[in-house]
CHARMM internal coordinates of N, CA and C (Angstrom, degrees):
IC EDIT
DIST 1 N 1 CA 1.4344
DIST 1 CA 1 C 1.5210
ANGL 1 N 1 CA 1 C 108.39
DIST 1 C 2 N 1.2837
ANGL 1 CA 1 C 2 N 114.13
DIHE 1 N 1 CA 1 C 2 N 149.54
DIST 2 N 2 CA 1.4575
ANGL 1 C 2 N 2 CA 118.44
DIHE 1 CA 1 C 2 N 2 CA -178.50
DIST 2 CA 2 C 1.5190
ANGL 2 N 2 CA 2 C 110.96
DIHE 1 C 2 N 2 CA 2 C -136.83
DIST 2 C 3 N 1.3064
ANGL 2 CA 2 C 3 N 114.02
DIHE 2 N 2 CA 2 C 3 N 141.42
DIST 3 N 3 CA 1.4622
ANGL 2 C 3 N 3 CA 122.11
DIHE 2 CA 2 C 3 N 3 CA 168.76
DIST 3 CA 3 C 1.5220
ANGL 3 N 3 CA 3 C 104.39
DIHE 2 C 3 N 3 CA 3 C -116.09
DIST 3 C 4 N 1.3272
ANGL 3 CA 3 C 4 N 115.74
DIHE 3 N 3 CA 3 C 4 N 92.19
DIST 4 N 4 CA 1.4602
ANGL 3 C 4 N 4 CA 121.16
DIHE 3 CA 3 C 4 N 4 CA -173.90
DIST 4 CA 4 C 1.5264
ANGL 4 N 4 CA 4 C 112.47
DIHE 3 C 4 N 4 CA 4 C -58.65
DIST 4 C 5 N 1.3299
ANGL 4 CA 4 C 5 N 117.75
DIHE 4 N 4 CA 4 C 5 N -29.66
DIST 5 N 5 CA 1.4609
ANGL 4 C 5 N 5 CA 120.00
DIHE 4 CA 4 C 5 N 5 CA -176.33
DIST 5 CA 5 C 1.5226
ANGL 5 N 5 CA 5 C 111.94
DIHE 4 C 5 N 5 CA 5 C -61.97
DIST 5 C 6 N 1.3163
ANGL 5 CA 5 C 6 N 117.72
DIHE 5 N 5 CA 5 C 6 N -30.02
DIST 6 N 6 CA 1.4612
ANGL 5 C 6 N 6 CA 120.51
DIHE 5 CA 5 C 6 N 6 CA 179.66
DIST 6 CA 6 C 1.5227
ANGL 6 N 6 CA 6 C 111.26
DIHE 5 C 6 N 6 CA 6 C -65.25
DIST 6 C 7 N 1.3329
ANGL 6 CA 6 C 7 N 116.42
DIHE 6 N 6 CA 6 C 7 N -39.18
DIST 7 N 7 CA 1.4593
ANGL 6 C 7 N 7 CA 120.09
DIHE 6 CA 6 C 7 N 7 CA -177.83
DIST 7 CA 7 C 1.5156
ANGL 7 N 7 CA 7 C 111.55
DIHE 6 C 7 N 7 CA 7 C -85.48
DIST 7 C 8 N 1.3300
ANGL 7 CA 7 C 8 N 117.10
DIHE 7 N 7 CA 7 C 8 N -39.53
DIST 8 N 8 CA 1.4680
ANGL 7 C 8 N 8 CA 119.06
DIHE 7 CA 7 C 8 N 8 CA -179.13
DIST 8 CA 8 C 1.5287
ANGL 8 N 8 CA 8 C 111.54
DIHE 7 C 8 N 8 CA 8 C -69.91
DIST 8 C 9 N 1.3251
ANGL 8 CA 8 C 9 N 118.24
DIHE 8 N 8 CA 8 C 9 N -23.57
DIST 9 N 9 CA 1.4616
ANGL 8 C 9 N 9 CA 120.12
DIHE 8 CA 8 C 9 N 9 CA 176.29
DIST 9 CA 9 C 1.5242
ANGL 9 N 9 CA 9 C 110.67
DIHE 8 C 9 N 9 CA 9 C -61.78
DIST 9 C 10 N 1.3078
ANGL 9 CA 9 C 10 N 115.59
DIHE 9 N 9 CA 9 C 10 N -32.55
DIST 10 N 10 CA 1.4650
ANGL 9 C 10 N 10 CA 119.83
DIHE 9 CA 9 C 10 N 10 CA -179.20
DIST 10 CA 10 C 1.5279
ANGL 10 N 10 CA 10 C 112.76
DIHE 9 C 10 N 10 CA 10 C -93.31
DIST 10 C 11 N 1.3527
ANGL 10 CA 10 C 11 N 117.58
DIHE 10 N 10 CA 10 C 11 N -39.78
DIST 11 N 11 CA 1.4612
ANGL 10 C 11 N 11 CA 121.34
DIHE 10 CA 10 C 11 N 11 CA -171.34
DIST 11 CA 11 C 1.5243
ANGL 11 N 11 CA 11 C 114.66
DIHE 10 C 11 N 11 CA 11 C -111.70
DIST 11 C 12 N 1.3074
ANGL 11 CA 11 C 12 N 117.22
DIHE 11 N 11 CA 11 C 12 N 3.43
DIST 12 N 12 CA 1.4572
ANGL 11 C 12 N 12 CA 119.78
DIHE 11 CA 11 C 12 N 12 CA -178.68
DIST 12 CA 12 C 1.5210
ANGL 12 N 12 CA 12 C 111.03
DIHE 11 C 12 N 12 CA 12 C 70.55
DIST 12 C 13 N 1.3321
ANGL 12 CA 12 C 13 N 116.72
DIHE 12 N 12 CA 12 C 13 N -154.44
DIST 13 N 13 CA 1.4641
ANGL 12 C 13 N 13 CA 121.09
DIHE 12 CA 12 C 13 N 13 CA -175.89
DIST 13 CA 13 C 1.5241
ANGL 13 N 13 CA 13 C 113.37
DIHE 12 C 13 N 13 CA 13 C -59.56
DIST 13 C 14 N 1.3319
ANGL 13 CA 13 C 14 N 117.63
DIHE 13 N 13 CA 13 C 14 N -31.77
DIST 14 N 14 CA 1.4628
ANGL 13 C 14 N 14 CA 118.45
DIHE 13 CA 13 C 14 N 14 CA -179.19
DIST 14 CA 14 C 1.5311
ANGL 14 N 14 CA 14 C 111.70
DIHE 13 C 14 N 14 CA 14 C -68.83
DIST 14 C 15 N 1.3228
ANGL 14 CA 14 C 15 N 117.44
DIHE 14 N 14 CA 14 C 15 N -11.19
DIST 15 N 15 CA 1.4560
ANGL 14 C 15 N 15 CA 120.59
DIHE 14 CA 14 C 15 N 15 CA 175.67
DIST 15 CA 15 C 1.5162
ANGL 15 N 15 CA 15 C 112.23
DIHE 14 C 15 N 15 CA 15 C -59.82
DIST 15 C 16 N 1.3340
ANGL 15 CA 15 C 16 N 116.79
DIHE 15 N 15 CA 15 C 16 N -32.12
DIST 16 N 16 CA 1.4740
ANGL 15 C 16 N 16 CA 120.02
DIHE 15 CA 15 C 16 N 16 CA 176.64
DIST 16 CA 16 C 1.5286
ANGL 16 N 16 CA 16 C 110.09
DIHE 15 C 16 N 16 CA 16 C -61.69
DIST 16 C 17 N 1.3184
ANGL 16 CA 16 C 17 N 116.45
DIHE 16 N 16 CA 16 C 17 N -40.91
DIST 17 N 17 CA 1.4691
ANGL 16 C 17 N 17 CA 121.01
DIHE 16 CA 16 C 17 N 17 CA 178.44
DIST 17 CA 17 C 1.5209
ANGL 17 N 17 CA 17 C 109.82
DIHE 16 C 17 N 17 CA 17 C -62.63
DIST 17 C 18 N 1.3362
ANGL 17 CA 17 C 18 N 116.50
DIHE 17 N 17 CA 17 C 18 N -42.68
DIST 18 N 18 CA 1.4629
ANGL 17 C 18 N 18 CA 119.97
DIHE 17 CA 17 C 18 N 18 CA -179.18
DIST 18 CA 18 C 1.5256
ANGL 18 N 18 CA 18 C 111.75
DIHE 17 C 18 N 18 CA 18 C -62.98
DIST 18 C 19 N 1.3255
ANGL 18 CA 18 C 19 N 116.52
DIHE 18 N 18 CA 18 C 19 N -37.40
DIST 19 N 19 CA 1.4728
ANGL 18 C 19 N 19 CA 119.82
DIHE 18 CA 18 C 19 N 19 CA 178.19
DIST 19 CA 19 C 1.5233
ANGL 19 N 19 CA 19 C 109.81
DIHE 18 C 19 N 19 CA 19 C -62.56
DIST 19 C 20 N 1.3218
ANGL 19 CA 19 C 20 N 117.39
DIHE 19 N 19 CA 19 C 20 N -44.29
DIST 20 N 20 CA 1.4683
ANGL 19 C 20 N 20 CA 120.16
DIHE 19 CA 19 C 20 N 20 CA 179.53
DIST 20 CA 20 C 1.5267
ANGL 20 N 20 CA 20 C 111.23
DIHE 19 C 20 N 20 CA 20 C -65.65
DIST 20 C 21 N 1.3188
ANGL 20 CA 20 C 21 N 117.37
DIHE 20 N 20 CA 20 C 21 N -35.93
DIST 21 N 21 CA 1.4615
ANGL 20 C 21 N 21 CA 120.34
DIHE 20 CA 20 C 21 N 21 CA 176.35
DIST 21 CA 21 C 1.5293
ANGL 21 N 21 CA 21 C 110.41
DIHE 20 C 21 N 21 CA 21 C -63.16
DIST 21 C 22 N 1.3218
ANGL 21 CA 21 C 22 N 116.84
DIHE 21 N 21 CA 21 C 22 N -42.17
DIST 22 N 22 CA 1.4599
ANGL 21 C 22 N 22 CA 120.79
DIHE 21 CA 21 C 22 N 22 CA 179.98
DIST 22 CA 22 C 1.5280
ANGL 22 N 22 CA 22 C 111.68
DIHE 21 C 22 N 22 CA 22 C -64.66
DIST 22 C 23 N 1.3269
ANGL 22 CA 22 C 23 N 116.50
DIHE 22 N 22 CA 22 C 23 N -36.78
DIST 23 N 23 CA 1.4659
ANGL 22 C 23 N 23 CA 119.50
DIHE 22 CA 22 C 23 N 23 CA 176.72
DIST 23 CA 23 C 1.5227
ANGL 23 N 23 CA 23 C 109.81
DIHE 22 C 23 N 23 CA 23 C -61.12
DIST 23 C 24 N 1.3253
ANGL 23 CA 23 C 24 N 116.32
DIHE 23 N 23 CA 23 C 24 N -42.42
DIST 24 N 24 CA 1.4605
ANGL 23 C 24 N 24 CA 120.33
DIHE 23 CA 23 C 24 N 24 CA 177.70
DIST 24 CA 24 C 1.5153
ANGL 24 N 24 CA 24 C 112.36
DIHE 23 C 24 N 24 CA 24 C -62.71
DIST 24 C 25 N 1.3275
ANGL 24 CA 24 C 25 N 116.63
DIHE 24 N 24 CA 24 C 25 N -41.29
DIST 25 N 25 CA 1.4669
ANGL 24 C 25 N 25 CA 120.35
DIHE 24 CA 24 C 25 N 25 CA 178.80
DIST 25 CA 25 C 1.5263
ANGL 25 N 25 CA 25 C 111.03
DIHE 24 C 25 N 25 CA 25 C -64.68
DIST 25 C 26 N 1.3146
ANGL 25 CA 25 C 26 N 116.09
DIHE 25 N 25 CA 25 C 26 N -43.72
DIST 26 N 26 CA 1.4669
ANGL 25 C 26 N 26 CA 120.21
DIHE 25 CA 25 C 26 N 26 CA 179.29
DIST 26 CA 26 C 1.5282
ANGL 26 N 26 CA 26 C 110.55
DIHE 25 C 26 N 26 CA 26 C -63.42
DIST 26 C 27 N 1.3341
ANGL 26 CA 26 C 27 N 116.79
DIHE 26 N 26 CA 26 C 27 N -42.07
DIST 27 N 27 CA 1.4683
ANGL 26 C 27 N 27 CA 120.52
DIHE 26 CA 26 C 27 N 27 CA 179.20
DIST 27 CA 27 C 1.5238
ANGL 27 N 27 CA 27 C 110.59
DIHE 26 C 27 N 27 CA 27 C -63.25
DIST 27 C 28 N 1.3252
ANGL 27 CA 27 C 28 N 116.97
DIHE 27 N 27 CA 27 C 28 N -40.77
DIST 28 N 28 CA 1.4648
ANGL 27 C 28 N 28 CA 120.02
DIHE 27 CA 27 C 28 N 28 CA 178.61
DIST 28 CA 28 C 1.5272
ANGL 28 N 28 CA 28 C 110.74
DIHE 27 C 28 N 28 CA 28 C -61.41
DIST 28 C 29 N 1.3188
ANGL 28 CA 28 C 29 N 117.22
DIHE 28 N 28 CA 28 C 29 N -40.36
DIST 29 N 29 CA 1.4635
ANGL 28 C 29 N 29 CA 120.16
DIHE 28 CA 28 C 29 N 29 CA 177.63
DIST 29 CA 29 C 1.5201
ANGL 29 N 29 CA 29 C 111.50
DIHE 28 C 29 N 29 CA 29 C -63.19
DIST 29 C 30 N 1.3235
ANGL 29 CA 29 C 30 N 117.25
DIHE 29 N 29 CA 29 C 30 N -37.90
DIST 30 N 30 CA 1.4659
ANGL 29 C 30 N 30 CA 120.34
DIHE 29 CA 29 C 30 N 30 CA 177.86
DIST 30 CA 30 C 1.5248
ANGL 30 N 30 CA 30 C 110.10
DIHE 29 C 30 N 30 CA 30 C -66.49
DIST 30 C 31 N 1.3332
ANGL 30 CA 30 C 31 N 117.53
DIHE 30 N 30 CA 30 C 31 N -42.21
DIST 31 N 31 CA 1.4662
ANGL 30 C 31 N 31 CA 120.81
DIHE 30 CA 30 C 31 N 31 CA 176.03
DIST 31 CA 31 C 1.5292
ANGL 31 N 31 CA 31 C 110.68
DIHE 30 C 31 N 31 CA 31 C -58.51
DIST 31 C 32 N 1.3233
ANGL 31 CA 31 C 32 N 117.42
DIHE 31 N 31 CA 31 C 32 N -46.05
DIST 32 N 32 CA 1.4609
ANGL 31 C 32 N 32 CA 121.09
DIHE 31 CA 31 C 32 N 32 CA -179.00
DIST 32 CA 32 C 1.5228
ANGL 32 N 32 CA 32 C 111.41
DIHE 31 C 32 N 32 CA 32 C -63.98
DIST 32 C 33 N 1.3175
ANGL 32 CA 32 C 33 N 117.09
DIHE 32 N 32 CA 32 C 33 N -42.13
DIST 33 N 33 CA 1.4610
ANGL 32 C 33 N 33 CA 120.12
DIHE 32 CA 32 C 33 N 33 CA 179.67
DIST 33 CA 33 C 1.5322
ANGL 33 N 33 CA 33 C 110.73
DIHE 32 C 33 N 33 CA 33 C -67.94
DIST 33 C 34 N 1.3270
ANGL 33 CA 33 C 34 N 116.96
DIHE 33 N 33 CA 33 C 34 N -41.00
DIST 34 N 34 CA 1.4658
ANGL 33 C 34 N 34 CA 120.17
DIHE 33 CA 33 C 34 N 34 CA 177.71
DIST 34 CA 34 C 1.5242
ANGL 34 N 34 CA 34 C 110.40
DIHE 33 C 34 N 34 CA 34 C -59.31
DIST 34 C 35 N 1.3145
ANGL 34 CA 34 C 35 N 116.89
DIHE 34 N 34 CA 34 C 35 N -44.43
DIST 35 N 35 CA 1.4704
ANGL 34 C 35 N 35 CA 121.21
DIHE 34 CA 34 C 35 N 35 CA 178.06
DIST 35 CA 35 C 1.5195
ANGL 35 N 35 CA 35 C 110.92
DIHE 34 C 35 N 35 CA 35 C -60.04
DIST 35 C 36 N 1.3184
ANGL 35 CA 35 C 36 N 116.82
DIHE 35 N 35 CA 35 C 36 N -44.30
DIST 36 N 36 CA 1.4647
ANGL 35 C 36 N 36 CA 121.25
DIHE 35 CA 35 C 36 N 36 CA -179.59
DIST 36 CA 36 C 1.5270
ANGL 36 N 36 CA 36 C 111.58
DIHE 35 C 36 N 36 CA 36 C -62.90
DIST 36 C 37 N 1.3247
ANGL 36 CA 36 C 37 N 116.98
DIHE 36 N 36 CA 36 C 37 N -29.10
DIST 37 N 37 CA 1.4700
ANGL 36 C 37 N 37 CA 121.56
DIHE 36 CA 36 C 37 N 37 CA -179.36
DIST 37 CA 37 C 1.5211
ANGL 37 N 37 CA 37 C 112.80
DIHE 36 C 37 N 37 CA 37 C -94.36
DIST 37 C 38 N 1.3329
ANGL 37 CA 37 C 38 N 117.10
DIHE 37 N 37 CA 37 C 38 N 1.55
DIST 38 N 38 CA 1.4579
ANGL 37 C 38 N 38 CA 120.34
DIHE 37 CA 37 C 38 N 38 CA -179.15
DIST 38 CA 38 C 1.5165
ANGL 38 N 38 CA 38 C 112.96
DIHE 37 C 38 N 38 CA 38 C 74.89
DIST 38 C 39 N 1.3099
ANGL 38 CA 38 C 39 N 116.92
DIHE 38 N 38 CA 38 C 39 N 24.78
DIST 39 N 39 CA 1.4567
ANGL 38 C 39 N 39 CA 121.90
DIHE 38 CA 38 C 39 N 39 CA 179.72
DIST 39 CA 39 C 1.5237
ANGL 39 N 39 CA 39 C 110.08
DIHE 38 C 39 N 39 CA 39 C -104.65
DIST 39 C 40 N 1.3062
ANGL 39 CA 39 C 40 N 115.43
DIHE 39 N 39 CA 39 C 40 N 164.23
DIST 40 N 40 CA 1.4560
ANGL 39 C 40 N 40 CA 121.25
DIHE 39 CA 39 C 40 N 40 CA 173.05
DIST 40 CA 40 C 1.5202
ANGL 40 N 40 CA 40 C 108.86
DIHE 39 C 40 N 40 CA 40 C -107.35
DIST 40 C 41 N 1.3145
ANGL 40 CA 40 C 41 N 116.19
DIHE 40 N 40 CA 40 C 41 N 154.60
DIST 41 N 41 CA 1.4544
ANGL 40 C 41 N 41 CA 120.67
DIHE 40 CA 40 C 41 N 41 CA 176.97
DIST 41 CA 41 C 1.5178
ANGL 41 N 41 CA 41 C 109.60
DIHE 40 C 41 N 41 CA 41 C -151.75
DIST 41 C 42 N 1.3016
ANGL 41 CA 41 C 42 N 115.68
DIHE 41 N 41 CA 41 C 42 N 158.93
DIST 42 N 42 CA 1.4556
ANGL 41 C 42 N 42 CA 121.14
DIHE 41 CA 41 C 42 N 42 CA 175.39
DIST 42 CA 42 C 1.5215
ANGL 42 N 42 CA 42 C 109.47
DIHE 41 C 42 N 42 CA 42 C -153.82
DIST 42 C 43 N 1.3222
ANGL 42 CA 42 C 43 N 115.09
DIHE 42 N 42 CA 42 C 43 N 151.54
DIST 43 N 43 CA 1.4610
ANGL 42 C 43 N 43 CA 120.75
DIHE 42 CA 42 C 43 N 43 CA 176.84
DIST 43 CA 43 C 1.5222
ANGL 43 N 43 CA 43 C 108.50
DIHE 42 C 43 N 43 CA 43 C -91.29
DIST 43 C 44 N 1.3052
ANGL 43 CA 43 C 44 N 115.93
DIHE 43 N 43 CA 43 C 44 N 134.64
DIST 44 N 44 CA 1.4595
ANGL 43 C 44 N 44 CA 122.27
DIHE 43 CA 43 C 44 N 44 CA 175.05
DIST 44 CA 44 C 1.5252
ANGL 44 N 44 CA 44 C 106.88
DIHE 43 C 44 N 44 CA 44 C -112.53
DIST 44 C 45 N 1.3123
ANGL 44 CA 44 C 45 N 116.21
DIHE 44 N 44 CA 44 C 45 N 119.49
DIST 45 N 45 CA 1.4509
ANGL 44 C 45 N 45 CA 120.04
DIHE 44 CA 44 C 45 N 45 CA 178.74
DIST 45 CA 45 C 1.5148
ANGL 45 N 45 CA 45 C 113.00
DIHE 44 C 45 N 45 CA 45 C -108.34
DIST 45 C 46 N 1.3290
ANGL 45 CA 45 C 46 N 116.44
DIHE 45 N 45 CA 45 C 46 N -12.70
DIST 46 N 46 CA 1.4659
ANGL 45 C 46 N 46 CA 121.41
DIHE 45 CA 45 C 46 N 46 CA -178.24
DIST 46 CA 46 C 1.5237
ANGL 46 N 46 CA 46 C 108.93
DIHE 45 C 46 N 46 CA 46 C -96.82
DIST 46 C 47 N 1.3105
ANGL 46 CA 46 C 47 N 115.59
DIHE 46 N 46 CA 46 C 47 N 91.21
DIST 47 N 47 CA 1.4624
ANGL 46 C 47 N 47 CA 120.96
DIHE 46 CA 46 C 47 N 47 CA 178.23
DIST 47 CA 47 C 1.5115
ANGL 47 N 47 CA 47 C 108.57
DIHE 46 C 47 N 47 CA 47 C -147.02
DIST 47 C 48 N 1.3000
ANGL 47 CA 47 C 48 N 115.74
DIHE 47 N 47 CA 47 C 48 N 164.94
DIST 48 N 48 CA 1.4693
ANGL 47 C 48 N 48 CA 121.09
DIHE 47 CA 47 C 48 N 48 CA 178.66
DIST 48 CA 48 C 1.5194
ANGL 48 N 48 CA 48 C 108.71
DIHE 47 C 48 N 48 CA 48 C -87.83
DIST 48 C 49 N 1.3184
ANGL 48 CA 48 C 49 N 114.66
DIHE 48 N 48 CA 48 C 49 N 106.29
DIST 49 N 49 CA 1.4605
ANGL 48 C 49 N 49 CA 120.86
DIHE 48 CA 48 C 49 N 49 CA -174.41
DIST 49 CA 49 C 1.5287
ANGL 49 N 49 CA 49 C 112.37
DIHE 48 C 49 N 49 CA 49 C -51.65
DIST 49 C 50 N 1.3125
ANGL 49 CA 49 C 50 N 116.17
DIHE 49 N 49 CA 49 C 50 N -48.85
DIST 50 N 50 CA 1.4614
ANGL 49 C 50 N 50 CA 120.79
DIHE 49 CA 49 C 50 N 50 CA -177.65
DIST 50 CA 50 C 1.5091
ANGL 50 N 50 CA 50 C 112.80
DIHE 49 C 50 N 50 CA 50 C -61.88
DIST 50 C 51 N 1.3268
ANGL 50 CA 50 C 51 N 117.15
DIHE 50 N 50 CA 50 C 51 N -40.87
DIST 51 N 51 CA 1.4663
ANGL 50 C 51 N 51 CA 121.08
DIHE 50 CA 50 C 51 N 51 CA 179.96
DIST 51 CA 51 C 1.5226
ANGL 51 N 51 CA 51 C 111.15
DIHE 50 C 51 N 51 CA 51 C -66.10
DIST 51 C 52 N 1.3324
ANGL 51 CA 51 C 52 N 116.26
DIHE 51 N 51 CA 51 C 52 N -43.48
DIST 52 N 52 CA 1.4634
ANGL 51 C 52 N 52 CA 119.94
DIHE 51 CA 51 C 52 N 52 CA 179.26
DIST 52 CA 52 C 1.5262
ANGL 52 N 52 CA 52 C 109.93
DIHE 51 C 52 N 52 CA 52 C -63.77
DIST 52 C 53 N 1.3219
ANGL 52 CA 52 C 53 N 117.03
DIHE 52 N 52 CA 52 C 53 N -45.03
DIST 53 N 53 CA 1.4662
ANGL 52 C 53 N 53 CA 120.93
DIHE 52 CA 52 C 53 N 53 CA 178.44
DIST 53 CA 53 C 1.5282
ANGL 53 N 53 CA 53 C 110.91
DIHE 52 C 53 N 53 CA 53 C -59.36
DIST 53 C 54 N 1.3267
ANGL 53 CA 53 C 54 N 115.67
DIHE 53 N 53 CA 53 C 54 N -41.21
DIST 54 N 54 CA 1.4683
ANGL 53 C 54 N 54 CA 120.35
DIHE 53 CA 53 C 54 N 54 CA 179.12
DIST 54 CA 54 C 1.5287
ANGL 54 N 54 CA 54 C 110.97
DIHE 53 C 54 N 54 CA 54 C -65.50
DIST 54 C 55 N 1.3333
ANGL 54 CA 54 C 55 N 117.01
DIHE 54 N 54 CA 54 C 55 N -46.37
DIST 55 N 55 CA 1.4686
ANGL 54 C 55 N 55 CA 120.92
DIHE 54 CA 54 C 55 N 55 CA -179.49
DIST 55 CA 55 C 1.5218
ANGL 55 N 55 CA 55 C 112.24
DIHE 54 C 55 N 55 CA 55 C -61.87
DIST 55 C 56 N 1.3416
ANGL 55 CA 55 C 56 N 116.18
DIHE 55 N 55 CA 55 C 56 N -34.90
DIST 56 N 56 CA 1.4578
ANGL 55 C 56 N 56 CA 120.18
DIHE 55 CA 55 C 56 N 56 CA -179.77
DIST 56 CA 56 C 1.5223
ANGL 56 N 56 CA 56 C 112.76
DIHE 55 C 56 N 56 CA 56 C -87.82
DIST 56 C 57 N 1.3306
ANGL 56 CA 56 C 57 N 117.05
DIHE 56 N 56 CA 56 C 57 N -7.26
DIST 57 N 57 CA 1.4581
ANGL 56 C 57 N 57 CA 120.64
DIHE 56 CA 56 C 57 N 57 CA -179.18
DIST 57 CA 57 C 1.5258
ANGL 57 N 57 CA 57 C 112.74
DIHE 56 C 57 N 57 CA 57 C 65.06
DIST 57 C 58 N 1.3375
ANGL 57 CA 57 C 58 N 116.31
DIHE 57 N 57 CA 57 C 58 N 38.90
DIST 58 N 58 CA 1.4616
ANGL 57 C 58 N 58 CA 120.56
DIHE 57 CA 57 C 58 N 58 CA -177.82
DIST 58 CA 58 C 1.5218
ANGL 58 N 58 CA 58 C 111.41
DIHE 57 C 58 N 58 CA 58 C -71.84
DIST 58 C 59 N 1.3147
ANGL 58 CA 58 C 59 N 117.05
DIHE 58 N 58 CA 58 C 59 N 146.19
DIST 59 N 59 CA 1.4606
ANGL 58 C 59 N 59 CA 119.91
DIHE 58 CA 58 C 59 N 59 CA 172.14
DIST 59 CA 59 C 1.5302
ANGL 59 N 59 CA 59 C 109.75
DIHE 58 C 59 N 59 CA 59 C -63.58
DIST 59 C 60 N 1.3080
ANGL 59 CA 59 C 60 N 117.25
DIHE 59 N 59 CA 59 C 60 N 157.22
DIST 60 N 60 CA 1.4673
ANGL 59 C 60 N 60 CA 121.66
DIHE 59 CA 59 C 60 N 60 CA -176.69
DIST 60 CA 60 C 1.5192
ANGL 60 N 60 CA 60 C 112.61
DIHE 59 C 60 N 60 CA 60 C -58.53
DIST 60 C 61 N 1.3260
ANGL 60 CA 60 C 61 N 118.45
DIHE 60 N 60 CA 60 C 61 N -29.42
DIST 61 N 61 CA 1.4642
ANGL 60 C 61 N 61 CA 121.69
DIHE 60 CA 60 C 61 N 61 CA -177.80
DIST 61 CA 61 C 1.5233
ANGL 61 N 61 CA 61 C 112.92
DIHE 60 C 61 N 61 CA 61 C -76.45
DIST 61 C 62 N 1.3308
ANGL 61 CA 61 C 62 N 117.86
DIHE 61 N 61 CA 61 C 62 N -14.79
DIST 62 N 62 CA 1.4699
ANGL 61 C 62 N 62 CA 120.94
DIHE 61 CA 61 C 62 N 62 CA -177.43
DIST 62 CA 62 C 1.5131
ANGL 62 N 62 CA 62 C 110.64
DIHE 61 C 62 N 62 CA 62 C -102.63
DIST 62 C 63 N 1.3481
ANGL 62 CA 62 C 63 N 115.06
DIHE 62 N 62 CA 62 C 63 N 145.56
DIST 63 N 63 CA 1.4564
ANGL 62 C 63 N 63 CA 119.67
DIHE 62 CA 62 C 63 N 63 CA 176.69
DIST 63 CA 63 C 1.5239
ANGL 63 N 63 CA 63 C 110.12
DIHE 62 C 63 N 63 CA 63 C -137.44
DIST 63 C 64 N 1.3304
ANGL 63 CA 63 C 64 N 116.71
DIHE 63 N 63 CA 63 C 64 N 144.01
DIST 64 N 64 CA 1.4601
ANGL 63 C 64 N 64 CA 119.73
DIHE 63 CA 63 C 64 N 64 CA 178.67
DIST 64 CA 64 C 1.5323
ANGL 64 N 64 CA 64 C 110.14
DIHE 63 C 64 N 64 CA 64 C -73.66
DIST 64 C 65 N 1.3234
ANGL 64 CA 64 C 65 N 116.43
DIHE 64 N 64 CA 64 C 65 N 142.15
DIST 65 N 65 CA 1.4631
ANGL 64 C 65 N 65 CA 121.30
DIHE 64 CA 64 C 65 N 65 CA -179.62
DIST 65 CA 65 C 1.5124
ANGL 65 N 65 CA 65 C 112.72
DIHE 64 C 65 N 65 CA 65 C -112.93
DIST 65 C 66 N 1.3183
ANGL 65 CA 65 C 66 N 117.62
DIHE 65 N 65 CA 65 C 66 N -29.29
DIST 66 N 66 CA 1.4629
ANGL 65 C 66 N 66 CA 121.55
DIHE 65 CA 65 C 66 N 66 CA -179.78
DIST 66 CA 66 C 1.5273
ANGL 66 N 66 CA 66 C 108.50
DIHE 65 C 66 N 66 CA 66 C -160.39
DIST 66 C 67 N 1.3006
ANGL 66 CA 66 C 67 N 114.42
DIHE 66 N 66 CA 66 C 67 N 157.63
DIST 67 N 67 CA 1.4584
ANGL 66 C 67 N 67 CA 121.38
DIHE 66 CA 66 C 67 N 67 CA 173.82
DIST 67 CA 67 C 1.5305
ANGL 67 N 67 CA 67 C 106.31
DIHE 66 C 67 N 67 CA 67 C -122.25
DIST 67 C 68 N 1.3135
ANGL 67 CA 67 C 68 N 117.48
DIHE 67 N 67 CA 67 C 68 N 134.15
DIST 68 N 68 CA 1.4457
ANGL 67 C 68 N 68 CA 121.00
DIHE 67 CA 67 C 68 N 68 CA 174.37
DIST 68 CA 68 C 1.5254
ANGL 68 N 68 CA 68 C 108.67
DIHE 67 C 68 N 68 CA 68 C -116.68
DIST 68 C 69 N 1.3037
ANGL 68 CA 68 C 69 N 114.60
DIHE 68 N 68 CA 68 C 69 N 119.82
DIST 69 N 69 CA 1.4622
ANGL 68 C 69 N 69 CA 120.39
DIHE 68 CA 68 C 69 N 69 CA 176.00
DIST 69 CA 69 C 1.5302
ANGL 69 N 69 CA 69 C 107.58
DIHE 68 C 69 N 69 CA 69 C -96.52
DIST 69 C 70 N 1.3332
ANGL 69 CA 69 C 70 N 117.11
DIHE 69 N 69 CA 69 C 70 N 138.52
DIST 70 N 70 CA 1.4582
ANGL 69 C 70 N 70 CA 120.93
DIHE 69 CA 69 C 70 N 70 CA 179.81
DIST 70 CA 70 C 1.5227
ANGL 70 N 70 CA 70 C 108.60
DIHE 69 C 70 N 70 CA 70 C -138.16
DIST 70 C 71 N 1.3196
ANGL 70 CA 70 C 71 N 115.48
DIHE 70 N 70 CA 70 C 71 N 148.68
DIST 71 N 71 CA 1.4401
ANGL 70 C 71 N 71 CA 119.52
DIHE 70 CA 70 C 71 N 71 CA 178.37
DIST 71 CA 71 C 1.5130
ANGL 71 N 71 CA 71 C 111.50
DIHE 70 C 71 N 71 CA 71 C 178.01
DIST 71 C 72 N 1.3103
ANGL 71 CA 71 C 72 N 114.85
DIHE 71 N 71 CA 71 C 72 N -174.86
DIST 72 N 72 CA 1.4611
ANGL 71 C 72 N 72 CA 121.30
DIHE 71 CA 71 C 72 N 72 CA 179.72
DIST 72 CA 72 C 1.5107
ANGL 72 N 72 CA 72 C 108.98
DIHE 71 C 72 N 72 CA 72 C -79.17
DIST 72 C 73 N 1.3470
ANGL 72 CA 72 C 73 N 117.47
DIHE 72 N 72 CA 72 C 73 N 123.43
DIST 73 N 73 CA 1.4637
ANGL 72 C 73 N 73 CA 119.44
DIHE 72 CA 72 C 73 N 73 CA 179.61
DIST 73 CA 73 C 1.5333
ANGL 73 N 73 CA 73 C 111.04
DIHE 72 C 73 N 73 CA 73 C -68.23
DIST 73 C 74 N 1.3078
ANGL 73 CA 73 C 74 N 115.45
DIHE 73 N 73 CA 73 C 74 N 156.26
DIST 74 N 74 CA 1.4807
ANGL 73 C 74 N 74 CA 118.95
DIHE 73 CA 73 C 74 N 74 CA 178.33
DIST 74 CA 74 C 1.4960
ANGL 74 N 74 CA 74 C 111.37
DIHE 73 C 74 N 74 CA 74 C -67.81
END
COOR INIT
IC SEED 1 N 1 CA 1 C
IC BUILD
């Protein structure tokens, strides 16, 4: 989830880019940890933003950027 206003307040418009970079870094860490634990994971980018935000009870200022599913591979 991201609240772009927190980053753009400090870095201006390029703050949006930094938020997306951080999402990628966080996802990479999850992939590495999943591998270390013998789990599988994947990033899901095709989801309904509003539905996910509603299900998670996110504040209006926050929006979901990616979903990572993890589990035991077949």
